[in-house]
GULUM-649373 format. One record per atom (N, C-alpha, C, O): y, z, x; residue in three letters. Coordinates in Angstrom, 1 decimal. Layout:
% GULUM-649373
v, w, u, residu
Y, Z, X, ALA
...
% end
This chain:
% GULUM-649373
v, w, u, residu
-53.8, -7.8, -23.8, MET
-54.2, -6.9, -24.7, MET
-54.0, -7.6, -25.7, MET
-53.2, -8.5, -26.1, MET
-55.7, -6.8, -26.2, THR
-56.3, -7.8, -27.2, THR
-56.2, -6.8, -28.9, THR
-56.0, -5.6, -28.7, THR
-56.3, -7.2, -30.1, LEU
-55.9, -6.7, -30.9, LEU
-57.4, -6.6, -32.0, LEU
-57.8, -7.6, -32.5, LEU
-58.2, -5.4, -32.2, VAL
-59.5, -5.5, -32.3, VAL
-59.5, -4.9, -33.8, VAL
-58.6, -4.1, -34.0, VAL
-60.5, -5.2, -35.1, ASP
-60.5, -4.7, -36.4, ASP
-61.7, -4.3, -36.4, ASP
-62.7, -4.8, -36.9, ASP
-61.7, -2.9, -35.7, VAL
-63.3, -2.2, -35.4, VAL
-64.0, -2.3, -36.9, VAL
-64.9, -3.1, -37.2, VAL
-63.6, -1.6, -37.7, ARG
-64.6, -1.3, -38.8, ARG
-64.5, -3.1, -39.7, ARG
-64.8, -2.9, -40.9, ARG
-64.2, -4.2, -39.4, SER
-64.0, -5.2, -40.2, SER
-65.1, -6.1, -39.0, SER
-65.7, -7.2, -39.3, SER
-65.3, -5.5, -37.8, THR
-66.2, -6.1, -36.6, THR
-67.6, -5.3, -37.5, THR
-68.3, -5.9, -38.3, THR
-67.7, -4.1, -37.3, ALA
-68.8, -3.5, -37.8, ALA
-69.3, -3.8, -39.1, ALA
-70.5, -3.8, -39.4, ALA
-68.3, -4.2, -40.1, ALA
-69.1, -4.3, -41.2, ALA
-70.0, -5.6, -41.3, ALA
-71.0, -5.8, -42.0, ALA
-69.3, -6.5, -40.2, ARG
-69.8, -8.1, -40.3, ARG
-71.1, -7.9, -39.4, ARG
-71.9, -8.8, -39.7, ARG
-71.6, -7.2, -38.5, LEU
-73.0, -7.1, -37.8, LEU
-74.1, -7.4, -38.8, LEU
-74.2, -7.2, -40.0, LEU
-74.8, -7.9, -37.9, PRO
-76.0, -8.5, -38.8, PRO
-76.7, -7.0, -39.1, PRO
-76.6, -6.8, -40.3, PRO
-77.3, -6.0, -38.2, ASP
-77.8, -5.2, -38.2, ASP
-77.7, -3.5, -38.3, ASP
-77.5, -2.8, -37.3, ASP
-77.8, -3.1, -39.1, ALA
-77.5, -1.5, -38.7, ALA
-77.8, -0.8, -37.6, ALA
-79.0, -1.0, -37.6, ALA
-77.5, -0.2, -36.4, TRP
-77.6, 0.4, -35.4, TRP
-77.6, -0.8, -34.4, TRP
-78.3, -0.5, -33.5, TRP
-77.3, -1.5, -34.3, SER
-77.2, -2.7, -33.5, SER
-75.7, -2.5, -33.3, SER
-74.8, -2.7, -34.0, SER
-75.8, -2.0, -31.6, SER
-73.6, -1.9, -31.1, SER
-73.3, -3.4, -31.0, SER
-74.2, -4.3, -31.0, SER
-72.5, -3.6, -30.9, HIS
-71.4, -4.4, -30.1, HIS
-70.1, -4.2, -29.4, HIS
-69.1, -3.6, -29.8, HIS
-70.2, -4.9, -28.2, LEU
-69.7, -4.7, -27.4, LEU
-68.1, -4.9, -27.5, LEU
-67.7, -6.1, -27.3, LEU
-67.2, -3.9, -28.0, LEU
-65.5, -4.1, -28.3, LEU
-64.6, -4.7, -26.9, LEU
-63.7, -5.6, -27.0, LEU
-65.1, -4.3, -25.8, GLY
-64.1, -4.4, -24.2, GLY
-64.9, -3.0, -23.5, GLY
-65.8, -2.2, -23.8, GLY
-63.8, -3.2, -22.1, ARG
-64.0, -1.8, -21.7, ARG
-63.4, -1.5, -21.0, ARG
-63.0, -2.4, -20.2, ARG
-63.0, -0.2, -20.7, ALA
-61.8, 0.6, -20.6, ALA
-62.4, 1.5, -19.4, ALA
-63.2, 2.4, -19.6, ALA
-61.7, 1.3, -17.8, GLY
-62.0, 2.3, -16.6, GLY
-63.5, 2.6, -16.5, GLY
-64.0, 3.6, -16.1, GLY
-64.2, 1.4, -16.8, GLY
-65.3, 1.1, -16.6, GLY
-66.4, 1.5, -17.1, GLY
-67.6, 1.5, -16.6, GLY
-65.6, 1.9, -18.7, ALA
-66.9, 2.4, -19.8, ALA
-66.8, 1.0, -20.6, ALA
-66.2, 0.0, -20.4, ALA
-67.7, 1.4, -21.5, GLY
-68.1, -0.1, -22.5, GLY
-67.6, 0.9, -24.0, GLY
-68.1, 1.9, -24.3, GLY
-66.6, 0.2, -24.8, VAL
-66.2, 0.8, -26.2, VAL
-67.0, -0.2, -27.1, VAL
-66.5, -1.3, -27.3, VAL
-68.5, 0.3, -27.7, LYS
-69.0, -0.4, -28.9, LYS
-68.7, 0.3, -30.0, LYS
-67.9, 1.3, -29.8, LYS
-69.2, -0.2, -31.5, VAL
-69.1, -0.2, -32.7, VAL
-70.4, -0.5, -32.7, VAL
-71.0, -1.2, -31.8, VAL
-71.0, 0.3, -34.3, LEU
-71.9, 0.1, -34.7, LEU
-71.9, 0.6, -36.6, LEU
-71.2, 1.3, -37.2, LEU
-72.7, 0.0, -37.0, ARG
-72.8, 0.7, -39.0, ARG
-74.4, 1.6, -38.5, ARG
-75.6, 1.4, -38.0, ARG
-73.6, 2.6, -38.9, MET
-75.0, 3.9, -39.1, MET
-75.4, 3.7, -41.1, MET
-74.6, 4.0, -42.1, MET
-76.6, 3.3, -41.0, ASP
-77.2, 2.9, -42.5, ASP
-78.3, 4.2, -42.9, ASP
-79.1, 3.9, -43.7, ASP
-78.4, 5.4, -42.5, GLY
-78.7, 6.3, -43.1, GLY
-80.0, 6.8, -42.3, GLY
-80.3, 8.0, -42.2, GLY
-80.7, 5.7, -41.7, ARG
-82.1, 6.1, -40.7, ARG
-81.8, 6.6, -39.5, ARG
-80.9, 6.1, -38.8, ARG
-82.8, 8.0, -39.3, PRO
-82.8, 8.5, -38.1, PRO
-83.1, 7.3, -36.6, PRO
-83.7, 6.2, -36.7, PRO
-82.7, 7.7, -35.6, LEU
-83.0, 7.4, -34.5, LEU
-83.7, 8.4, -33.4, LEU
-83.5, 9.6, -33.1, LEU
-84.4, 7.5, -32.9, ALA
-85.2, 8.6, -31.9, ALA
-84.3, 9.3, -30.6, ALA
-83.5, 8.6, -30.0, ALA
-84.7, 10.8, -30.2, PRO
-84.0, 10.9, -28.9, PRO
-83.7, 10.0, -27.7, PRO
-84.2, 9.0, -27.3, PRO
-82.8, 10.5, -27.2, GLU
-82.9, 9.5, -26.0, GLU
-81.9, 10.2, -25.2, GLU
-81.3, 10.9, -26.0, GLU
-81.2, 10.4, -23.6, SER
-80.7, 10.8, -22.8, SER
-79.8, 9.4, -21.9, SER
-80.1, 8.2, -21.7, SER
-79.1, 10.1, -21.6, HIS
-78.3, 9.2, -20.2, HIS
-77.7, 9.8, -19.5, HIS
-77.1, 10.9, -19.6, HIS
-77.9, 8.9, -18.0, ASP
-77.1, 9.6, -16.7, ASP
-75.4, 10.0, -16.4, ASP
-74.9, 10.4, -15.3, ASP
-74.8, 9.7, -17.5, THR
-73.3, 9.4, -17.5, THR
-73.0, 10.4, -19.2, THR
-73.8, 10.4, -20.1, THR
-71.7, 11.1, -19.3, ALA
-71.6, 11.1, -20.5, ALA
-71.2, 10.2, -21.5, ALA
-70.6, 9.2, -21.1, ALA
-71.4, 10.3, -23.2, GLU
-71.1, 9.8, -23.8, GLU
-70.5, 10.1, -24.9, GLU
-70.8, 11.2, -25.3, GLU
-69.2, 9.3, -25.8, ALA
-68.3, 9.7, -26.4, ALA
-68.6, 8.8, -28.0, ALA
-68.6, 7.6, -28.3, ALA
-68.8, 10.1, -28.6, LEU
-69.1, 9.6, -30.2, LEU
-68.1, 9.6, -31.4, LEU
-67.9, 10.6, -32.0, LEU
-67.6, 8.6, -31.6, LEU
-66.2, 8.9, -32.6, LEU
-66.8, 8.3, -33.6, LEU
-67.6, 7.3, -33.4, LEU
-66.5, 8.7, -34.7, VAL
-67.0, 8.8, -36.4, VAL
-65.9, 8.0, -36.6, VAL
-65.2, 8.4, -35.7, VAL
-65.2, 6.9, -37.3, LEU
-64.3, 6.1, -38.3, LEU
-64.4, 6.6, -39.2, LEU
-63.5, 7.3, -39.6, LEU
-65.8, 6.4, -40.0, ASP
-65.8, 6.7, -41.0, ASP
-67.0, 7.2, -41.6, ASP
-68.1, 6.8, -41.2, ASP
-67.0, 8.3, -42.6, GLY
-68.7, 8.1, -42.8, GLY
-69.0, 9.7, -42.0, GLY
-68.1, 10.5, -41.7, GLY
-70.3, 10.0, -41.6, THR
-70.4, 11.1, -41.0, THR
-71.8, 10.9, -40.0, THR
-72.8, 10.4, -40.6, THR
-72.0, 11.1, -38.8, LEU
-72.9, 11.0, -37.9, LEU
-73.7, 12.5, -37.8, LEU
-73.3, 13.3, -37.0, LEU
-74.8, 13.0, -38.6, ARG
-75.8, 13.7, -38.4, ARG
-76.9, 14.0, -36.8, ARG
-78.0, 13.6, -36.8, ARG
-76.1, 14.6, -35.8, LEU
-76.5, 14.9, -34.7, LEU
-77.2, 16.0, -34.5, LEU
-76.9, 17.1, -34.9, LEU
-78.4, 15.6, -33.7, HIS
-79.0, 16.5, -32.8, HIS
-79.1, 16.4, -31.4, HIS
-79.8, 15.5, -30.9, HIS
-78.5, 17.4, -30.8, ALA
-78.1, 17.6, -29.3, ALA
-78.4, 18.7, -28.6, ALA
-78.1, 19.7, -29.2, ALA
-78.8, 18.9, -27.5, GLY
-79.0, 19.8, -27.2, GLY
-79.4, 21.2, -27.8, GLY
-78.9, 22.3, -27.7, GLY
-80.5, 20.6, -28.5, GLY
-81.2, 21.4, -29.3, GLY
-80.4, 22.2, -30.7, GLY
-80.7, 23.2, -31.3, GLY
-79.7, 21.6, -31.0, THR
-78.3, 22.0, -32.4, THR
-77.8, 20.8, -32.9, THR
-77.3, 19.8, -32.3, THR
-78.2, 21.0, -34.1, ASP
-77.7, 20.1, -35.4, ASP
-76.3, 20.3, -35.4, ASP
-75.9, 21.4, -35.3, ASP
-75.2, 19.0, -35.6, VAL
-73.9, 18.8, -35.8, VAL
-73.4, 18.3, -36.4, VAL
-74.0, 17.2, -36.0, VAL
-72.6, 17.9, -37.4, ASP
-72.4, 17.0, -38.1, ASP
-71.0, 16.8, -37.8, ASP
-70.0, 17.5, -37.8, ASP
-71.3, 15.3, -37.5, VAL
-69.7, 15.0, -36.8, VAL
-68.7, 14.3, -37.9, VAL
-69.4, 13.4, -38.3, VAL
-67.5, 14.2, -38.5, HIS
-67.3, 13.6, -39.4, HIS
-66.1, 12.6, -39.4, HIS
-65.5, 12.5, -38.3, HIS
-65.7, 11.9, -40.2, ALA
-64.8, 10.5, -39.9, ALA
-63.1, 11.4, -39.2, ALA
-62.7, 12.5, -39.5, ALA
-62.8, 10.7, -38.6, GLY
-61.7, 11.2, -37.3, GLY
-62.2, 12.7, -36.4, GLY
-61.4, 13.4, -35.9, GLY
-63.8, 12.9, -36.4, GLN
-63.9, 14.0, -35.3, GLN
-64.8, 12.7, -33.8, GLN
-65.3, 11.6, -33.9, GLN
-64.5, 13.4, -32.9, MET
-65.2, 13.0, -31.9, MET
-66.5, 14.0, -31.1, MET
-66.3, 15.2, -30.9, MET
-67.3, 13.6, -30.8, TYR
-68.5, 14.3, -30.1, TYR
-68.9, 13.8, -28.9, TYR
-69.4, 12.7, -28.9, TYR
-68.8, 14.8, -27.6, VAL
-69.1, 14.1, -26.1, VAL
-70.3, 14.7, -25.8, VAL
-70.3, 15.9, -25.5, VAL
-71.5, 13.8, -25.7, VAL
-72.8, 14.3, -25.2, VAL
-72.5, 14.7, -23.7, VAL
-71.9, 13.9, -23.0, VAL
-72.7, 15.6, -23.1, ALA
-72.9, 15.7, -21.7, ALA
-73.9, 15.0, -21.0, ALA
-75.0, 15.0, -21.6, ALA
-73.7, 14.2, -19.3, PRO
-74.9, 13.7, -18.8, PRO
-76.1, 14.2, -19.2, PRO
-75.9, 15.4, -19.2, PRO
-77.4, 14.1, -19.5, GLY
-78.8, 14.4, -19.3, GLY
-79.5, 15.1, -20.2, GLY
-80.6, 15.6, -20.0, GLY
-78.4, 15.2, -21.6, VAL
-78.3, 15.9, -23.1, VAL
-79.4, 15.1, -23.7, VAL
-79.1, 13.9, -24.0, VAL
-80.5, 15.6, -24.1, GLU
-81.4, 15.0, -25.1, GLU
-80.7, 14.7, -26.6, GLU
-80.9, 15.5, -27.5, GLU
-80.1, 13.9, -26.7, HIS
-79.7, 14.0, -28.5, HIS
-80.7, 12.6, -29.5, HIS
-81.4, 11.7, -29.2, HIS
-80.4, 13.1, -30.6, ALA
-81.1, 11.9, -31.7, ALA
-80.3, 11.9, -33.0, ALA
-80.0, 13.0, -33.5, ALA
-79.9, 10.7, -33.6, VAL
-79.6, 10.7, -34.7, VAL
-80.4, 10.8, -35.8, VAL
-81.3, 10.1, -36.1, VAL
-80.0, 12.3, -36.8, ARG
-80.6, 12.3, -37.8, ARG
-80.4, 11.5, -39.1, ARG
-79.5, 10.7, -39.4, ARG
-81.9, 12.0, -40.0, ALA
-81.9, 10.9, -41.3, ALA
-80.1, 11.5, -42.0, ALA
-79.5, 12.5, -41.9, ALA
-79.8, 10.2, -42.8, GLY
-78.5, 10.6, -43.4, GLY
-77.1, 10.4, -42.7, GLY
-76.0, 10.7, -43.2, GLY
-77.2, 10.0, -41.2, SER
-76.0, 9.2, -41.1, SER
-75.4, 8.1, -41.3, SER
-75.8, 7.1, -40.7, SER
-74.5, 8.0, -42.0, ARG
-73.5, 6.9, -42.5, ARG
-72.1, 6.8, -42.1, ARG
-71.3, 7.7, -42.0, ARG
-71.6, 5.2, -42.0, GLY
-70.2, 4.9, -41.4, GLY
-70.2, 3.9, -40.3, GLY
-71.0, 3.0, -40.1, GLY
-69.2, 4.2, -39.5, THR
-68.7, 3.4, -38.7, THR
-68.8, 4.5, -37.2, THR
-68.3, 5.7, -37.2, THR
-69.3, 4.0, -36.4, LEU
-69.5, 5.2, -34.9, LEU
-69.0, 3.8, -34.0, LEU
-69.3, 2.6, -34.0, LEU
-68.0, 4.7, -33.1, VAL
-67.3, 3.9, -31.8, VAL
-68.3, 4.6, -31.1, VAL
-68.7, 5.6, -31.6, VAL
-68.6, 4.4, -30.2, ILE
-69.5, 5.0, -28.3, ILE
-68.8, 4.3, -27.6, ILE
-68.7, 3.0, -27.7, ILE
-67.9, 5.0, -26.8, VAL
-67.8, 5.0, -25.6, VAL
-68.6, 5.8, -24.6, VAL
-69.1, 7.0, -24.6, VAL
-68.6, 4.6, -23.3, GLY
-69.7, 5.4, -22.3, GLY
-70.5, 4.1, -21.6, GLY
-70.3, 2.9, -22.0, GLY
-71.3, 4.6, -20.6, GLN
-71.7, 3.5, -19.7, GLN
-72.2, 2.3, -20.5, GLN
-72.5, 2.6, -21.6, GLN
-72.4, 0.8, -20.1, VAL
-72.6, -0.4, -20.6, VAL
-74.2, -0.2, -19.6, VAL
-75.1, -1.1, -19.5, VAL
% end
């Protein structure tokens, strides 16, 4: 078993929105990144993706709806659903999904 300080790992990343693979669990990758307020272009994936906010807020547009995901909350994006990060997203985000 490996202990990882997720927030410290995110703080050390050289660039915001550049994810770092923390490990794998059950075939999924567990990644962390820092959000710095910039929006990101829409994307979609063939598999579901879980977005867990450790601190701050993820401002998401998913499936035609705006949703704010706050610290301690998680949003699961279903396979094939287009989603984009809206401006103003800041904090630490953990992503669990296909790598």
